[in-house]
C-alpha positions in Angstrom: -22.8 27.9 42.2 -21.9 24.3 43.2 -23.8 21.4 41.8 -26.4 19.9 44.1 -27.1 16.2 44.2 -30.7 15.1 43.5 -32.8 14.4 46.5 -33.9 10.8 46.9 -37.6 10.4 46.1 -39.4 8.3 48.6 -41.7 7.0 45.7 -38.7 5.6 43.7 -37.4 2.2 44.3 -34.1 2.0 46.3 -32.2 0.6 43.2 -33.4 3.4 40.9 -32.4 6.0 43.6 -28.9 4.5 43.9 -28.5 4.5 40.1 -29.6 8.1 39.8 -27.3 9.0 42.6 -24.4 7.2 41.0 -25.1 9.0 37.6 -25.0 12.4 39.4 -21.7 11.5 41.1 -20.2 10.4 37.8 -21.2 13.6 36.1 -19.4 15.5 38.9 -16.2 13.5 38.2 -16.6 11.4 41.4 -16.2 8.1 39.7 -15.1 6.0 42.7 -18.1 7.1 44.8 -20.4 6.5 41.8 -19.1 2.9 41.6 -19.9 2.5 45.3 -23.5 3.4 44.6 -23.7 0.9 41.8 -22.2 -1.8 44.0 -24.8 -1.0 46.8 -27.5 -1.4 44.1 -26.1 -4.8 43.0 -26.2 -5.9 46.6 -29.9 -5.3 46.6 -30.4 -6.9 43.2 -27.3 -8.8 41.9 -28.9 -9.4 38.4 -30.0 -5.8 37.6 -29.2 -5.2 33.9 -29.6 -1.4 34.4 -27.0 -1.2 37.1 -24.5 -3.4 35.2 -25.1 -1.2 32.1 -24.5 2.1 34.1 -21.4 0.6 35.7 -20.0 -0.4 32.3 -20.6 3.1 31.0 -18.6 4.5 33.9 -15.7 2.1 33.3 -15.7 3.0 29.6 -15.6 6.7 30.5 -12.5 5.9 32.7 -11.0 4.0 29.7 -11.1 0.7 31.6 -12.5 -1.1 28.6 -12.1 -4.7 29.7 -14.1 -4.0 32.9 -16.7 -2.2 30.8 -17.1 -5.2 28.6 -17.5 -7.5 31.6 -20.3 -5.3 32.9 -22.1 -5.2 29.5 -21.9 -9.0 29.2 -23.3 -9.3 32.7 -26.2 -7.0 31.8 -26.9 -9.0 28.6 -27.0 -12.2 30.6 -30.0 -10.9 32.5 -31.9 -9.9 29.3 -31.3 -9.4 25.6 -31.5 -5.6 25.7 -30.4 -4.5 22.3 -29.4 -1.0 23.3 -26.5 -2.4 25.4 -25.0 -3.9 22.3 -24.1 -0.4 21.0 -22.1 0.4 24.1 -20.5 -3.1 24.0 -19.5 -2.4 20.4 -17.8 0.8 21.5 -15.7 -1.1 24.1 -14.7 -3.8 21.5 -13.7 -1.0 19.1 -11.6 0.7 21.8 -9.8 -2.6 22.3 -9.3 -2.9 18.5 -11.6 -6.0 18.4 -13.1 -4.9 15.1 -15.1 -7.9 14.0 -16.7 -8.2 17.5 -17.5 -4.4 17.4 -19.2 -4.8 14.0 -21.2 -7.7 15.2 -22.5 -5.7 18.2 -23.3 -2.6 16.1 -25.2 -4.8 13.6 -27.4 -6.2 16.4 -27.9 -2.7 17.8 -29.0 -1.5 14.4 -32.1 -3.7 14.8 -33.0 -1.7 17.9 -31.9 1.7 16.7 -32.8 1.5 13.0 -32.6 5.2 12.5 -30.0 6.2 15.0 -27.1 8.1 13.3 -24.5 7.1 15.9 -24.9 3.4 15.1 -24.2 4.0 11.4 -21.3 6.3 12.3 -19.7 3.7 14.5 -20.2 1.0 11.9 -18.5 3.3 9.4 -15.5 3.8 11.7 -15.2 0.1 12.4 -15.4 -1.0 8.8 -12.8 1.6 7.8 -10.4 0.3 10.5 -11.0 -3.2 8.9 -10.2 -1.7 5.5 -13.7 -2.3 4.2 -13.8 1.1 2.5 -17.0 0.7 0.5 -19.0 -0.5 3.5 -17.5 2.3 5.7 -18.5 5.0 3.2 -22.0 3.5 2.8 -22.6 3.7 6.6 -21.2 7.2 7.0 -23.3 8.5 4.2 -26.4 6.9 5.8 -25.6 8.6 9.1 -25.3 11.9 7.3 -28.7 11.3 5.5 -30.3 10.8 8.9 -28.7 14.1 10.1 -27.2 16.3 7.4 -25.5 18.5 10.1 -23.8 15.5 11.8 -20.3 17.0 11.9 -18.6 13.9 13.4 -19.7 11.8 10.5 -18.9 14.5 7.9 -15.4 14.9 9.3 -14.8 11.1 9.2 -16.1 11.0 5.6 -13.8 13.8 4.6 -10.8 12.1 6.3 -11.5 8.9 4.5 -11.7 10.7 1.2 -8.4 12.4 2.1 -6.7 9.1 2.9 -7.9 7.7 -0.5 -6.4 10.8 -2.2 -9.9 11.9 -3.4 -9.1 15.5 -2.6 -12.0 17.2 -4.4 -14.6 15.1 -2.6 -12.7 15.7 0.7 -12.7 19.5 0.2 -16.4 19.4 -0.7 -17.2 17.5 2.5 -15.1 19.8 4.7 -16.8 22.9 3.1 -20.1 21.3 4.1 -18.9 21.2 7.7 -17.7 24.8 7.6 -21.2 26.0 6.4 -22.5 24.5 9.6 -19.7 25.5 11.9 -17.3 28.1 10.3 -14.9 28.0 13.3 -14.3 24.2 13.3 -10.5 24.2 13.7 -10.1 20.5 12.9 -11.8 20.9 9.5 -9.8 24.1 8.7 -6.6 22.1 9.5 -7.7 19.2 7.3 -8.3 21.6 4.4 -4.8 23.0 4.9 -3.4 19.5 4.6 -5.2 18.9 1.3 -4.1 22.3 -0.1 -0.5 21.3 0.9 -0.8 18.0 -0.8 -2.1 19.5 -4.1 0.7 22.2 -3.9 -1.6 25.2 -3.3 0.7 26.5 -0.6 -0.8 30.0 -0.3 -4.3 28.4 0.5 -2.6 25.9 2.9 -0.8 28.7 4.7 -4.0 30.7 5.1 -5.7 27.6 6.6 -2.9 27.0 9.1 -2.8 30.6 10.1 -6.6 30.5 10.7 -6.0 27.4 12.9 -3.4 29.2 15.0 -6.0 31.9 15.6 -8.7 29.4 16.5 -6.4 27.1 18.6 -3.2 29.0 19.6 -2.1 26.1 21.8 -2.1 23.5 19.1 1.4 22.6 17.9 0.6 21.2 14.5 -0.5 24.4 12.6 2.8 26.0 13.6 4.6 22.9 12.4 2.9 22.8 9.0 3.4 26.5 8.5 7.1 26.0 9.3 7.3 23.2 6.6 5.8 25.6 4.0 8.2 28.4 4.9 11.1 25.9 4.7 10.0 24.8 1.2 9.7 28.5 0.2 13.3 29.1 1.5 12.1 31.5 4.2 14.3 29.8 6.8 14.0 32.5 9.5 10.2 32.3 9.5 10.4 28.5 9.4 12.8 28.6 12.5 10.2 30.8 14.4 7.3 28.4 13.6 9.2 25.2 14.5 10.2 26.8 17.8 6.6 27.7 18.5 5.5 24.1 17.6 8.1 22.6 20.0 7.1 25.0 22.8 3.6 23.4 22.6 4.8 19.8 22.0 8.4 19.2 22.9 8.2 15.5 21.8 7.5 16.3 18.1 10.5 14.5 16.5 9.9 16.0 13.0 9.8 19.5 14.4 13.1 19.0 16.1 14.7 17.7 12.9 13.2 20.5 10.8 14.5 23.1 13.3 18.0 21.7 12.9 17.5 21.8 9.1 16.5 25.5 9.3 19.6 26.3 11.4 21.7 24.3 8.9 20.2 26.2 5.9 21.0 29.5 7.7 24.6 28.4 8.3 24.3 28.2 12.0 26.0 24.8 12.2 26.7 24.5 15.9 23.0 25.0 16.8 22.0 22.6 13.9 24.3 19.9 15.3 22.9 20.5 18.8 19.4 20.1 17.5 20.2 16.9 15.6 21.8 15.5 18.8 18.3 15.7 20.4 16.7 13.7 17.6 16.4 10.0 17.0 19.4 9.0 14.9 17.5 8.3 11.6 19.3 8.3 8.2 18.2 11.9 7.6 19.7 13.1 10.9 22.9 11.1 10.3 23.3 12.4 6.7 22.7 16.1 7.6 25.1 15.8 10.6 27.6 14.3 8.2 27.3 17.3 5.8 28.0 19.7 8.6 31.1 17.7 9.8 32.2 17.7 6.1 31.9 21.5 6.2 34.1 21.5 9.2 36.6 19.3 7.3 36.3 16.6 9.9 36.3 13.9 7.2 36.6 10.8 9.4 33.6 11.9 11.4 31.6 12.7 8.3 32.6 9.4 6.7 31.3 7.5 9.8 28.0 9.4 9.7 27.5 8.9 6.0 28.1 5.1 6.3 25.6 4.9 9.2 23.0 6.8 7.1 23.6 4.4 4.1 23.3 1.4 6.4 19.8 2.5 7.2 18.8 3.7 3.7 21.1 2.5 0.9 19.0 3.7 -2.1 19.7 7.4 -1.8 22.2 8.5 -4.6 23.0 11.8 -2.7 24.2 9.8 0.3 26.6 7.8 -1.9 27.7 10.9 -3.7 28.7 12.7 -0.5 30.5 9.6 0.8 32.4 9.5 -2.5 33.4 13.2 -2.1 34.5 12.4 1.5 36.8 9.6 0.2 38.2 12.0 -2.3 39.3 14.4 0.5 40.8 11.4 2.3 42.9 10.6 -1.0 41.0 7.3 -1.7 40.0 7.8 -5.3 39.3 4.1 -5.8 36.5 4.2 -3.1 35.3 7.5 -4.6 34.8 5.6 -8.0 32.9 2.8 -6.2 30.6 5.4 -4.6 30.0 7.2 -7.9 29.2 4.0 -9.6 26.5 3.4 -7.0 25.2 6.9 -7.6 24.8 6.1 -11.3 23.2 2.7 -10.6 20.6 4.5 -8.4 19.7 6.9 -11.3 21.7 9.8 -9.9 23.8 10.5 -13.0 22.5 14.1 -12.9 24.3 14.6 -9.6 27.6 13.9 -11.2 27.1 15.1 -14.8 24.9 18.2 -14.3 25.0 19.4 -10.7 28.6 19.0 -9.8 30.5 18.6 -13.1 33.3 21.0 -12.1 34.0 19.5 -8.7 37.7 18.4 -8.5 36.6 14.9 -7.4 34.4 14.5 -10.5 37.1 15.8 -12.8 39.7 13.3 -11.4 37.1 10.5 -11.4 36.3 11.1 -15.1 39.9 11.3 -16.2 41.0 8.2 -14.3 38.0 5.9 -14.7 36.1 7.0 -17.8 38.4 8.8 -20.1 41.8 7.3 -19.5 41.7 4.0 -17.5 45.1 2.4 -16.8 44.5 -1.1 -15.3 42.0 -4.0 -15.5 40.0 -2.8 -12.5 39.7 0.7 -14.0 38.5 -0.8 -17.3 36.0 -3.1 -15.4 34.5 0.0 -13.6 34.4 1.9 -16.9 32.5 -1.0 -18.5 30.0 -1.0 -15.5 29.4 2.7 -15.9 28.8 2.3 -19.7 26.2 -0.5 -18.8 24.4 1.8 -16.4 24.2 4.4 -19.2 23.0 1.7 -21.7 26.1 2.2 -23.8 26.5 -1.5 -24.3 29.0 -1.5 -27.3 31.4 0.8 -25.3 30.9 -1.5 -22.3 32.0 -4.6 -24.4 35.2 -2.9 -25.4 36.0 -2.0 -21.7 35.3 -5.5 -20.4 37.3 -7.0 -23.2 40.3 -4.7 -22.4 40.0 -5.7 -18.7 40.0 -9.4 -19.6 43.0 -8.8 -21.9 45.0 -7.2 -19.0 43.9 -10.0 -16.6 42.4 -13.1 -18.0 41.7 -14.5 -14.5 39.4 -11.7 -13.5 36.0 -13.5 -13.6 33.9 -10.5 -12.8 34.7 -8.8 -16.2 33.8 -12.1 -18.0 30.4 -12.3 -16.2 29.6 -8.6 -16.9 30.6 -9.1 -20.6 28.2 -12.1 -20.9 25.4 -10.0 -19.3 26.1 -7.2 -21.9 25.7 -9.7 -24.7 22.4 -10.8 -23.1 21.2 -7.2 -23.1 22.0 -7.0 -26.8 20.2 -10.4 -27.4 23.5 -11.9 -28.6 22.7 -15.1 -26.6 25.2 -17.4 -28.3 28.1 -15.2 -27.1 26.7 -15.1 -23.6 26.3 -18.9 -23.4 29.8 -19.5 -24.6 31.3 -17.1 -22.0 29.2 -18.7 -19.2 30.4 -22.1 -20.2 34.0 -21.0 -20.4 33.9 -19.5 -16.8 32.6 -22.9 -15.6 31.8 -22.1 -12.0 28.6 -22.0 -9.9 27.9 -18.3 -10.4 28.2 -18.7 -14.2 25.9 -21.8 -14.1 23.3 -19.8 -12.1 23.4 -16.9 -14.7 23.3 -19.4 -17.6 20.2 -21.2 -16.2 18.4 -17.9 -15.9 19.2 -17.1 -19.5 18.2 -20.5 -20.8 14.9 -20.2 -18.8 14.3 -16.8 -20.4 14.8 -18.4 -23.8 12.3 -21.1 -22.8 14.9 -23.8 -23.3 13.7 -25.6 -20.2 15.4 -29.0 -20.8 18.7 -27.2 -21.1 17.9 -25.1 -18.0 17.2 -28.3 -16.0 20.5 -29.8 -17.2 22.5 -26.7 -15.9 20.5 -26.6 -12.7 21.3 -30.2 -12.0 25.0 -29.4 -12.4 24.6 -26.7 -9.7 22.7 -29.2 -7.5 25.5 -31.8 -7.9 27.9 -29.3 -6.3 25.4 -27.9 -3.8 22.3 -30.2 -3.2 20.7 -27.6 -0.8 20.9 -24.7 -3.2 17.3 -23.4 -2.8 17.4 -21.0 -5.7 18.5 -23.8 -8.1 15.8 -26.1 -6.7 13.1 -23.4 -7.0 14.1 -22.6 -10.7 14.2 -26.3 -11.5 10.7 -26.7 -10.2 9.5 -23.7 -12.4 11.2 -25.3 -15.5 9.6 -28.7 -14.8 6.2 -27.0 -14.5 6.7 -25.4 -17.9 7.4 -28.9 -19.3 4.2 -30.1 -17.7 6.2 -32.5 -15.5 4.2 -31.5 -12.5 5.0 -34.5 -10.2 8.8 -33.8 -10.5 8.1 -30.0 -10.0 6.2 -30.8 -6.8 9.1 -32.8 -5.5 11.4 -29.7 -5.9 9.0 -27.5 -4.1 8.5 -30.1 -1.3 12.2 -30.3 -0.9 12.5 -26.5 -0.4 9.6 -26.5 2.1 11.2 -29.3 4.0 14.4 -27.2 4.4 12.6 -23.9 4.9 8.9 -24.4 6.0 8.1 -20.7 5.6 9.5 -20.3 2.1 6.3 -18.6 0.7 7.4 -18.6 -2.9 7.8 -22.4 -2.9 4.4 -22.9 -1.1 2.8 -20.6 -3.6 4.2 -22.5 -6.6 3.2 -25.8 -5.0 -0.3 -24.5 -4.8 -0.3 -23.3 -8.4 1.1 -26.7 -9.6 -1.5 -28.6 -7.7 -4.1 -26.4 -9.3 -2.7 -27.3 -12.7 -3.3 -31.0 -12.1 -6.8 -30.2 -10.7 -5.9 -31.0 -7.1 -7.9 -28.0 -6.1 -8.5 -29.1 -2.5 -4.8 -29.6 -1.9 -4.0 -26.3 -3.6 -6.4 -24.6 -1.2 -4.5 -26.0 1.7 -1.3 -24.5 0.4 -2.9 -21.1 -0.1 -4.4 -21.3 3.4 -0.9 -22.0 4.8 0.4 -18.8 3.1 -2.4 -16.9 4.7 -1.4 -18.1 8.1 2.0 -16.4 7.5 0.7 -13.3 5.6 -3.0 -12.9 6.4 -3.4 -9.7 4.3 -2.3 -11.3 1.0 -4.8 -10.3 -1.7 -3.1 -12.5 -4.3 -3.8 -15.7 -2.3 -7.5 -14.7 -1.8 -7.7 -14.1 -5.6 -6.3 -17.6 -6.3 -8.7 -19.1 -3.7 -11.5 -17.4 -5.5 -10.4 -18.8 -8.9 -10.1 -22.3 -7.3 -13.6 -22.2 -5.7 -15.0 -20.9 -9.0 -13.6 -23.9 -10.9 -15.1 -26.2 -8.3 -18.4 -24.3 -8.8 -18.3 -23.3 -5.1 -19.6 -19.9 -6.0 -20.4 -18.6 -2.5 -16.9 -19.4 -1.3 -15.5 -17.8 -4.4 -17.5 -14.6 -3.7 -16.1 -14.5 -0.1 -12.6 -14.9 -1.3 -12.8 -12.2 -4.0 -14.5 -9.8 -1.5 -11.7 -10.4 1.0 -9.1 -9.6 -1.7 -10.9 -6.4 -2.5 -11.0 -5.5 1.2 -7.2 -5.8 1.4 -6.7 -4.0 -1.9 -9.5 -1.7 -3.0 -8.0 -1.3 -6.5 -7.4 -4.9 -7.2 -8.9 -5.2 -10.8 -8.6 -9.0 -11.0 -10.6 -9.5 -7.8 -13.3 -7.2 -8.9 -13.4 -8.9 -12.3 -13.6 -12.4 -10.7 -16.3 -11.3 -8.3 -18.4 -9.7 -11.1 -17.9 -12.8 -13.3 -19.1 -15.1 -10.6 -22.4 -13.1 -10.4 -22.5 -13.1 -14.2 -22.1 -16.9 -14.3 -24.9 -17.2 -11.7 -27.1 -14.9 -13.9 -27.1 -12.3 -11.2 -26.6 -9.5 -13.7 -27.7 -6.7 -11.4 -25.0 -7.6 -9.0 -22.3 -8.0 -11.7 -23.2 -4.5 -13.0 -22.8 -3.2 -9.4 -19.3 -4.7 -9.0 -18.1 -3.5 -12.4 -19.4 0.0 -11.7 -17.6 0.1 -8.4 -14.3 -0.6 -10.1 -15.1 1.9 -12.9 -15.6 4.7 -10.4 -11.9 4.4 -9.6 -10.7 3.6 -13.2 -13.4 4.9 -15.6 -11.4 4.0 -18.8 -10.8 0.3 -18.1 -11.7 -1.4 -21.4 -11.9 -4.8 -19.7 -14.6 -3.6 -17.2 -16.5 -1.5 -19.8 -16.8 -4.6 -22.0 -17.9 -6.8 -19.0 -20.4 -4.1 -18.0 -21.8 -3.9 -21.6 -22.2 -7.7 -21.6 -24.2 -7.6 -18.3 -26.4 -4.8 -19.6 -27.0 -6.8 -22.8 -28.1 -9.8 -20.7 -30.6 -7.7 -18.9 -31.9 -6.3 -22.2 -30.5 -2.8 -21.5 -29.0 -2.6 -25.0 -28.8 1.2 -25.2 -26.7 1.2 -22.0 -24.6 -1.6 -23.4 -24.0 0.2 -26.7 -23.0 3.4 -24.8 -20.3 1.5 -22.9 -19.0 -0.1 -26.0 -18.7 3.3 -27.7 -16.7 4.5 -24.7 -14.2 1.7 -25.4 -14.1 2.6 -29.1 -13.3 6.2 -28.3 -10.1 4.9 -26.7 -9.4 2.1 -29.2 -11.3 2.3 -32.5 -9.9 -1.1 -33.5 -11.1 -3.0 -30.4 -12.4 -6.2 -32.1 -14.0 -7.3 -28.8 -16.1 -4.1 -28.6 -17.0 -4.2 -32.3 -18.0 -7.9 -32.1 -20.2 -7.2 -29.0 -21.9 -4.3 -30.9 -22.5 -6.6 -33.8 -24.2 -9.3 -31.6 -26.4 -6.6 -29.9 -27.5 -5.2 -33.2 -28.2 -8.8 -34.4 -30.4 -9.4 -31.4 -32.2 -6.1 -32.1 -32.8 -7.4 -35.6 -30.8 -4.4 -37.0 -29.1 -6.6 -39.5 -27.5 -3.8 -41.5 -25.6 -2.4 -38.5 -24.8 -6.0 -37.3 -23.3 -6.9 -40.7 -21.2 -3.7 -40.8 -19.8 -4.4 -37.3 -19.1 -8.0 -38.0 -17.2 -7.0 -41.1 -15.1 -4.6 -39.1 -14.4 -7.3 -36.4 -13.4 -9.9 -39.1 -11.0 -7.4 -40.6 -9.3 -7.2 -37.1 -9.4 -11.0 -36.5 -10.2 -12.8 -39.8 -9.8 -16.3 -38.3 -12.8 -16.0 -36.0 -15.2 -18.5 -37.7 -18.0 -17.7 -35.3 -18.1 -14.2 -36.6 -18.3 -15.5 -40.2 -21.3 -17.6 -39.2 -23.1 -14.5 -37.7 -22.3 -12.5 -40.9 -23.7 -15.4 -43.0 -26.9 -15.5 -40.9 -27.3 -11.8 -41.1 
């Protein structure tokens, strides 16, 4: 039966009739005609907020969000109707204007105080802004208003999943499935968690159930294929990746995995064909190279391996296979260079365990490790010994290399570095001085700085700057050394010179800010930190330093804002939590400091620093039992913690339990006997 349009009531006003007519047309999918009705209504009353609102809702439905916003704003100009703010917030959120969306939802909250959708949208917006705690609080409130609100439950579970809080996520998803046992999205999400925690059988069961519930969805087939691939069931994996691609031909990862399944089955021509359809990522290039190596097309495989390494240079297996390739091209010297890179990247097991009998490995070991013949071979042998932390053997190799060619500077530099590793600094310094070039000066300055010989460091850095006045690394290290000598004005000159040459050199701007902070130029330091934020707005370290600076200036409100911003960026940033809690503690807002410390302890329940801070806040509120309980938690981890013992002694003293106070003070003094304040307490006790 076709839908009938509502008859126009003669008792209704003409505008209301046109709005109702437009709504009916919109429900029937006749958006253009619906807009015509709303435009007729606006001709009758150009300031009607109801018409503008309905027109905005229609534009939003058609995903024309800017037009929708314009209509909502026109509606709000005619009267401050709070219900419109909710829809305006949705439009801002769709345009990724998060702060504006949150502002609108907050206003709407005043009108819809108990409307679950407002809390849900606030949760979504805050999560997109990375305000995790606020997002969770709003979603939980939405669920309190309606415990069967599946949309909010799903979002809550997804956030727990993103935060790797898998137990809580599973519990939330199970709550959804008790309401709707056939919710395919929730079943799929459970499968992803089981896959993450390596319970593959349960994951497989979830994905198979998803296939039954939604046979046209490509992703359950894809994930089932991944599990089969990991279980070495390549034919089943092949089948599932094909099914996934039938439903979504654009899934790059499914194309790649299909090629991988063909490769594992030895069907190389189909594997290469599949890889040719993929974006040429390092994985695709490397696997294509392996196949070409199987076909003994070594120049082709060499080219592919090199391209893969250009994209991703930290994969030891890439370097290993390039080395093998060079071996088959009779270039053992390049093979040795590649194997050295393998060892440097922690891939010694590839050479020593997995492929020890390969002819390339045998020749490499004989020529470069067991029986080197020239200074280059000895140099490479020494490098390998260094990578294996066999420093005394490395010294002998480098010395032999220098003996065969006294002009080979690289062996001398490596020998000096070995002596550094063995803390034989005198020998290192002598070698660097003997080499007497810019590279050796650079290494010598780093060593002298490490030894905190800052005057000597500056002397060497000045020699580098005489040769190359624009050497930014030397200027930067000179600034650091001058700061260590409390010569802040000269240090600032170094950092200013770097910033003049490279205005976006963040490390120099950062050190300038720190140096200004050292000489109590806090306002100028803030300007430097603000400059860094203009380059990297999501920099939690800078917000932390801003918080510290505001705190020292007793600008506590600004300090709180800075610490909160740091926490928004990095939800596990302990120093920001501690700074925020300490501001509240300083302002005697002990309930708030307790709340902050507890938030951090939910993530890291064994943090001794935060347990101690929490105990102090409890003590200030007179909650001494709670304080003692937290201190005992510290002492379970570290029975010799003098801070916890000292704090217990003070609490017992305030409780007039002098015996326990005396015992704890004695323990604390045994740990740190020079603490005169403790002795004073013991005497008073």
